C-alpha positions as CSV (number, residue, x, y, z in Angstrom):
1,M,62.2,30.1,-48.6
2,N,60.2,33.5,-50.4
3,R,56.7,32.7,-50.7
4,I,56.0,35.3,-53.3
5,T,52.5,34.4,-53.7
6,Q,51.5,34.1,-50.2
7,C,52.8,37.3,-49.6
8,M,51.5,39.0,-52.9
9,H,48.0,37.7,-52.7
10,G,47.7,36.3,-49.6
11,R,46.0,38.6,-46.7
12,G,44.0,35.9,-45.6
13,T,46.6,33.4,-45.8
14,V,49.4,35.3,-44.0
15,S,46.9,36.6,-41.2
16,D,46.2,32.8,-40.5
17,V,50.0,31.6,-40.3
18,M,50.4,34.4,-38.3
19,R,47.9,33.9,-36.0
20,H,49.4,30.1,-35.7
21,R,53.0,31.4,-35.1
22,H,51.7,32.9,-32.2
23,K,50.1,30.1,-30.6
24,P,51.5,28.4,-27.4
25,Q,53.6,25.2,-28.2
26,T,50.9,23.8,-26.0
27,T,48.3,24.6,-28.0
28,V,49.9,23.0,-31.1
29,P,48.8,18.9,-31.5
30,S,52.1,17.0,-31.2
31,T,53.2,14.1,-29.1
32,Y,56.6,15.1,-28.4
33,L,58.6,18.5,-28.2
34,A,61.9,17.8,-29.4
35,F,63.2,21.2,-28.3
36,S,62.1,24.6,-26.7
37,G,62.0,27.7,-28.6
38,M,63.0,25.9,-31.5
39,Y,61.2,25.1,-35.0
40,R,60.3,21.3,-35.8
41,P,62.3,21.6,-39.1
42,V,61.1,20.0,-42.5
43,I,62.9,17.0,-43.0
44,F,64.6,16.7,-46.4
45,W,65.7,13.0,-46.3
46,N,67.9,11.6,-49.7
47,L,66.7,8.2,-49.3
48,T,69.3,7.2,-52.0
49,D,72.4,8.4,-54.0
50,R,71.4,6.4,-56.8
51,C,69.8,8.1,-59.7
52,N,69.1,7.1,-63.0
53,L,70.2,10.7,-64.4
54,S,73.8,12.2,-63.7
55,C,73.5,16.1,-64.0
56,N,76.2,18.8,-63.6
57,H,74.9,20.6,-61.0
58,C,73.7,17.8,-58.5
59,Y,74.6,18.9,-54.8
60,N,74.1,15.2,-53.9
61,Q,76.8,13.9,-56.7
62,S,74.2,11.4,-57.4
63,G,74.1,9.3,-60.5
64,P,73.8,5.7,-61.7
65,E,77.3,4.4,-60.6
66,R,76.4,5.3,-57.3
67,T,75.5,2.2,-54.7
68,T,73.2,1.3,-52.0
69,E,76.6,0.5,-49.9
70,G,75.9,2.1,-46.5
71,E,72.4,3.3,-46.8
72,L,69.8,3.0,-44.1
73,T,68.3,-0.3,-44.3
74,T,64.9,-0.7,-44.2
75,A,64.5,-1.6,-40.6
76,E,66.8,1.9,-39.6
77,A,64.3,3.9,-42.0
78,L,61.5,2.9,-40.3
79,K,62.7,3.7,-37.1
80,V,63.8,7.1,-37.9
81,I,60.2,7.7,-39.1
82,D,59.1,6.7,-36.1
83,D,61.1,9.3,-34.1
84,L,59.9,11.9,-36.7
85,A,56.6,11.2,-36.2
86,D,56.8,11.2,-32.2
87,M,58.8,14.8,-32.8
88,G,56.2,16.5,-34.8
89,V,57.8,17.1,-37.7
90,P,55.8,19.1,-40.1
91,L,56.9,17.3,-43.2
92,I,59.2,14.9,-44.9
93,L,60.7,15.5,-48.2
94,F,61.9,12.4,-50.1
95,T,64.7,13.0,-52.6
96,G,67.8,11.5,-53.5
97,G,69.5,10.7,-55.9
98,E,66.0,9.8,-57.4
99,P,63.9,8.7,-54.6
100,L,61.7,6.7,-56.9
101,M,64.9,4.2,-57.4
102,R,64.7,2.8,-53.5
103,A,62.6,-0.2,-53.7
104,D,61.1,0.4,-50.2
105,I,59.8,3.7,-50.7
106,W,56.2,2.6,-50.9
107,D,56.7,0.7,-47.3
108,L,58.3,3.8,-46.1
109,A,55.7,6.1,-47.1
110,Q,53.1,3.7,-45.8
111,H,54.6,3.6,-42.7
112,A,55.0,7.6,-42.6
113,R,51.0,8.2,-43.5
114,N,50.1,5.4,-40.8
115,R,52.1,7.8,-38.3
116,G,50.3,10.7,-39.3
117,L,52.9,12.1,-41.4
118,K,52.9,14.5,-44.2
119,M,55.3,13.6,-47.1
120,A,56.3,15.4,-50.7
121,L,58.5,13.7,-53.3
122,S,61.5,15.4,-54.9
123,T,62.1,13.9,-58.3
124,N,63.4,13.9,-61.9
125,G,60.1,12.8,-62.9
126,T,61.6,10.4,-65.7
127,L,60.6,7.1,-64.1
128,I,56.8,8.2,-63.2
129,T,54.4,6.5,-65.5
130,P,50.7,6.5,-65.3
131,D,51.1,3.5,-62.8
132,I,53.7,4.9,-60.6
133,A,51.8,8.3,-60.2
134,R,49.0,6.6,-59.2
135,R,51.1,4.6,-56.6
136,I,52.6,7.8,-55.3
137,K,48.7,8.9,-54.8
138,E,48.2,6.0,-53.2
139,S,51.2,5.7,-50.8
140,G,50.3,9.3,-48.8
141,I,52.6,11.7,-50.7
142,E,50.9,14.2,-51.2
143,Y,52.6,16.2,-53.6
144,A,55.4,15.9,-56.3
145,G,58.0,18.5,-57.2
146,I,59.3,17.5,-60.4
147,S,62.5,19.2,-62.2
148,L,62.5,21.3,-65.1
149,D,65.2,23.1,-66.2
150,G,64.5,24.3,-69.6
151,A,61.5,25.3,-71.7
152,R,63.1,23.3,-74.5
153,A,64.4,19.9,-74.8
154,E,67.9,20.9,-75.8
155,T,68.3,23.0,-72.6
156,H,66.9,20.3,-70.2
157,D,68.5,17.4,-71.8
158,R,71.7,19.3,-71.9
159,F,70.9,20.5,-67.7
160,R,70.4,16.6,-67.0
161,N,72.8,15.1,-69.5
162,S,70.2,12.8,-70.4
163,P,68.9,12.7,-74.3
164,G,64.8,12.3,-74.1
165,A,64.7,13.6,-70.3
166,F,62.4,16.6,-71.4
167,E,60.0,14.2,-73.1
168,Q,59.7,11.8,-70.5
169,T,59.9,14.7,-67.6
170,L,56.9,16.5,-69.7
171,A,54.8,13.0,-69.4
172,A,55.2,12.9,-65.9
173,F,53.4,15.6,-65.0
174,A,50.5,14.6,-67.6
175,A,50.3,10.9,-65.4
176,C,50.3,13.3,-62.4
177,K,47.6,15.2,-63.5
178,E,45.8,12.0,-64.8
179,A,46.5,10.3,-60.8
180,G,44.7,13.7,-59.3
181,L,48.4,14.0,-57.7
182,R,49.6,17.5,-57.4
183,C,52.7,18.6,-58.6
184,G,55.0,21.4,-59.3
185,V,57.8,22.6,-61.4
186,R,61.6,22.6,-59.8
187,V,64.1,24.5,-61.9
188,T,67.6,25.7,-60.7
189,L,68.4,28.8,-62.8
190,T,71.7,29.5,-64.0
191,K,73.2,31.5,-67.1
192,E,72.1,28.6,-69.3
193,N,68.5,28.6,-68.6
194,C,67.8,32.0,-67.4
195,R,66.8,33.6,-70.5
196,E,64.0,30.8,-70.9
197,L,62.6,31.5,-67.6
198,E,59.2,33.5,-69.0
199,A,58.7,30.4,-71.5
200,L,59.3,27.9,-68.3
201,V,56.6,29.9,-66.4
202,D,54.2,29.7,-69.1
203,L,54.9,25.8,-69.9
204,A,54.3,25.0,-65.9
205,I,51.2,26.7,-66.1
206,S,50.2,25.1,-68.9
207,L,51.5,21.4,-67.5
208,G,49.0,22.2,-64.5
209,A,51.9,22.7,-62.1
210,S,50.5,24.3,-58.9
211,R,53.8,25.8,-57.9
212,F,57.1,27.0,-59.6
213,C,59.9,26.8,-57.2
214,L,63.2,28.5,-58.3
215,Y,66.4,27.3,-56.7
216,W,69.6,29.3,-57.5
217,L,72.6,26.8,-57.6
218,V,74.4,26.3,-54.5
219,P,78.3,25.3,-54.7
220,T,78.3,22.1,-53.2
221,G,78.4,18.4,-54.8
222,R,79.0,18.7,-58.5
223,G,77.9,22.4,-58.2
224,I,81.0,23.1,-57.0
225,D,82.7,22.6,-60.8
226,S,80.3,24.9,-62.5
227,Y,79.5,27.4,-59.9
228,T,81.6,30.1,-61.3
229,Q,80.7,29.7,-64.8
230,L,76.7,29.1,-64.4
231,Q,75.8,31.5,-61.3
232,L,74.3,34.4,-62.3
233,D,75.3,38.0,-61.4
234,R,73.9,40.5,-59.7
235,D,71.9,41.9,-63.1
236,E,70.4,38.7,-64.2
237,V,69.0,37.7,-60.5
238,I,67.2,40.8,-59.9
239,E,65.6,40.5,-63.6
240,A,64.7,36.5,-62.7
241,L,63.0,37.7,-59.7
242,S,61.3,41.2,-61.2
243,L,59.6,38.6,-63.8
244,L,58.8,36.2,-61.2
245,Y,57.2,39.0,-59.4
246,L,55.2,40.3,-62.4
247,K,53.9,36.8,-63.4
248,A,52.7,36.2,-59.3
249,K,50.9,39.1,-59.6
250,E,49.0,38.5,-63.2
251,T,48.6,34.7,-62.3
252,D,45.7,33.7,-60.1
253,P,46.9,32.2,-56.9
254,A,44.6,29.4,-57.1
255,T,46.2,28.4,-60.3
256,M,49.9,28.5,-59.3
257,E,52.3,29.4,-56.4
258,F,55.5,31.2,-57.0
259,L,58.4,30.7,-54.6
260,T,62.3,30.8,-54.5
261,V,64.6,29.0,-52.5
262,D,68.4,29.3,-51.3
263,A,68.6,33.3,-51.1
264,P,66.8,34.5,-48.1
265,Q,67.6,37.9,-49.3
266,D,65.0,37.5,-52.4
267,C,62.3,39.0,-49.9
268,I,63.5,42.3,-49.4
269,H,63.2,42.5,-53.9
270,L,59.8,41.2,-52.9
271,L,59.1,43.8,-50.3
272,A,60.3,46.7,-52.4
273,S,58.5,45.6,-55.6
274,M,55.0,45.6,-53.5
275,E,55.8,49.0,-51.7
276,K,56.4,50.4,-55.3
277,D,53.2,49.0,-56.4
278,Q,51.4,50.3,-53.1
279,S,50.1,46.7,-52.2
280,E,47.3,46.1,-49.8
281,D,49.1,43.3,-48.7
282,L,52.7,44.9,-47.9
283,V,52.0,45.6,-44.1
284,D,50.9,41.8,-43.6
285,A,53.7,40.4,-45.8
286,R,56.3,42.7,-44.0
287,E,55.1,41.3,-40.5
288,L,55.2,37.6,-41.6
289,L,59.0,37.9,-43.3
290,E,60.0,40.3,-40.2
291,S,58.8,37.2,-37.8
292,L,61.0,34.8,-39.5
293,K,64.0,36.7,-37.4
294,G,66.5,36.4,-40.2
295,G,65.0,34.2,-43.5
296,C,67.6,31.0,-43.9
297,S,66.1,28.3,-42.6
298,A,69.2,26.1,-42.2
299,G,69.2,24.3,-38.8
300,T,65.8,25.8,-37.7
301,R,63.1,25.2,-39.7
302,V,65.0,22.5,-42.3
303,A,67.1,19.6,-42.0
304,N,68.9,17.2,-43.9
305,I,69.3,13.4,-43.5
306,D,71.2,11.5,-46.0
307,A,71.6,8.3,-47.6
308,Q,73.7,7.3,-44.6
309,G,71.4,8.5,-41.8
310,N,74.1,11.6,-41.2
311,V,72.1,15.1,-40.4
312,Y,73.1,18.5,-41.8
313,P,71.7,21.5,-41.3
314,C,70.6,21.6,-44.7
315,Q,70.5,19.6,-48.1
316,F,73.3,22.2,-49.1
317,A,75.3,22.5,-46.1
318,R,77.1,18.8,-46.9
319,S,80.6,19.4,-46.2
320,P,82.5,17.6,-43.3
321,E,82.5,20.9,-41.2
322,F,78.6,21.0,-41.1
323,L,78.3,17.4,-40.1
324,V,75.6,17.7,-36.9
325,G,75.4,14.0,-36.1
326,S,74.1,10.7,-37.3
327,V,70.8,8.8,-36.6
328,R,72.8,5.5,-36.1
329,N,74.0,7.1,-33.2
330,L,71.2,9.3,-31.8
331,P,67.7,9.8,-32.4
332,F,67.1,12.8,-34.9
333,S,64.9,14.6,-32.1
334,R,67.8,14.3,-29.7
335,I,70.6,15.1,-32.0
336,W,68.2,18.4,-32.9
337,A,67.3,19.0,-29.4
338,D,71.3,19.3,-28.4
339,P,71.9,23.2,-27.5
340,A,75.8,22.4,-27.6
341,N,75.9,21.2,-30.6
342,P,78.3,23.4,-32.5
343,V,77.3,23.4,-35.9
344,L,73.4,23.8,-35.2
345,A,74.6,27.1,-32.9
346,R,76.6,28.3,-35.7
347,F,73.6,28.3,-37.9
348,R,71.0,29.3,-35.3
349,E,72.7,32.5,-34.1
350,K,71.1,34.9,-36.1
351,Q,73.1,37.7,-34.1
352,A,76.6,36.8,-35.5
353,R,79.1,39.2,-36.5
354,F,79.1,38.6,-40.5
355,G,81.7,40.3,-42.3
356,G,81.9,42.1,-45.6
357,R,78.8,43.6,-47.0
358,C,76.8,41.6,-44.3
359,E,78.4,43.3,-41.2
360,T,76.9,46.8,-41.9
361,C,73.6,45.8,-44.0
362,N,70.9,47.1,-42.3
363,Y,68.4,44.4,-43.5
364,R,69.8,41.6,-42.0
365,D,66.6,41.8,-39.7
366,L,65.2,40.2,-43.1
367,C,67.9,37.8,-44.3
368,G,69.6,36.4,-41.6
369,G,73.0,37.4,-43.3
370,G,71.7,35.1,-46.6
371,C,72.9,31.9,-47.2
372,R,76.3,30.7,-45.1
373,V,76.9,27.6,-47.2
374,R,77.8,30.1,-50.2
375,A,79.6,32.4,-48.1
376,Y,81.9,29.5,-46.8
377,A,82.0,27.9,-50.5
378,V,83.5,30.7,-51.9
379,N,85.1,32.6,-49.0
380,E,86.5,29.9,-46.8
381,N,84.9,31.5,-44.0
382,F,81.0,31.0,-42.4
383,L,80.7,34.5,-41.2
384,A,82.0,36.1,-44.5
385,E,79.2,38.0,-47.0
386,D,77.1,35.9,-48.8
387,P,78.5,36.4,-52.4
388,F,75.0,35.8,-54.3
389,C,73.7,38.7,-52.3
390,F,72.5,42.1,-54.8
391,V,70.9,44.2,-52.2
392,E,73.7,46.7,-51.9
393,K,73.8,47.6,-55.7
394,V,69.8,48.1,-55.9
395,F,68.3,49.4,-52.4
396,P,69.3,52.5,-50.4
397,K,69.8,51.8,-46.7
398,R,66.4,52.2,-44.8
399,Q,66.0,54.9,-42.6
């Protein structure tokens, strides 16, 4: 995750983050540390595979045709929440499918709140009425990330394969604002909507979104079929990153935060832009980014639990080769703490000998070799270069 705004505007924020990062683990409030020397992860939890939409790029292959068969029961899910609370994870992000289609989501959220867990929601927004927005707020969920993939109805509705989805999504933002629920925009940028990026940012600000989170397309789920046709080329990626940088520069950080996901190398563009601007925040930003010791969070700072209880390094690493374990067999905390787990070991090895451009790139201390899911999907080799990387074409080698 590339936190553009925090790095650009947050000397105080960045310094505070750094102070907390260097505190001994014994001083960090927690009833149980599942592992030593490893981050307690943010949990992306696919509560259900069902969804009222059927989007072309869905990494989870969700849709109305999916059933509840095999999904964790309420009792099983409550047990998982207890384990995550004992482990001290910083956040559970309920996603899907469409998580609001799971009937017991309010029971799960209430239990997580009672156990002191922070929660967020990832939703397509079409089911959020004023009553639902109030219920989300009252359940203890603090934030809703709402998908918005076009500044025009035509673009968004085509993305979502659902006429009328755009208007329903805009109504969801209004309902959340009325309920006092913090919300943000989540956009997957592709060749179909990249020319609407600036208009999307302006729309997000007008809707009262507190975050603008840009995802890049990952070849997983239904995204595999459209990856070649929809993925941006390097010039388009750089153009998008430059636009976000300029928008973040001119936007009050108290109004909206900008960030990108799924491409650790994005931070290299950010630092280069800050250096060109002679930003006063550059030193702190570089220190914060370098402290991550390789930007990809999969298998360290994030984890995924799917609707059936399977555990993966992240929500996009969903092929059988990346299966870490199942919460039906072992508690998540024990799975995540196992140093001998071969899948986790691969994702946690930041000094692995990557191939191609990643082998010789001297920015690896910042990006950690990029996205391994893309490397595996495109090259059938976990250690291959990240095919999405733009760095070689633009940035010279550091001295």
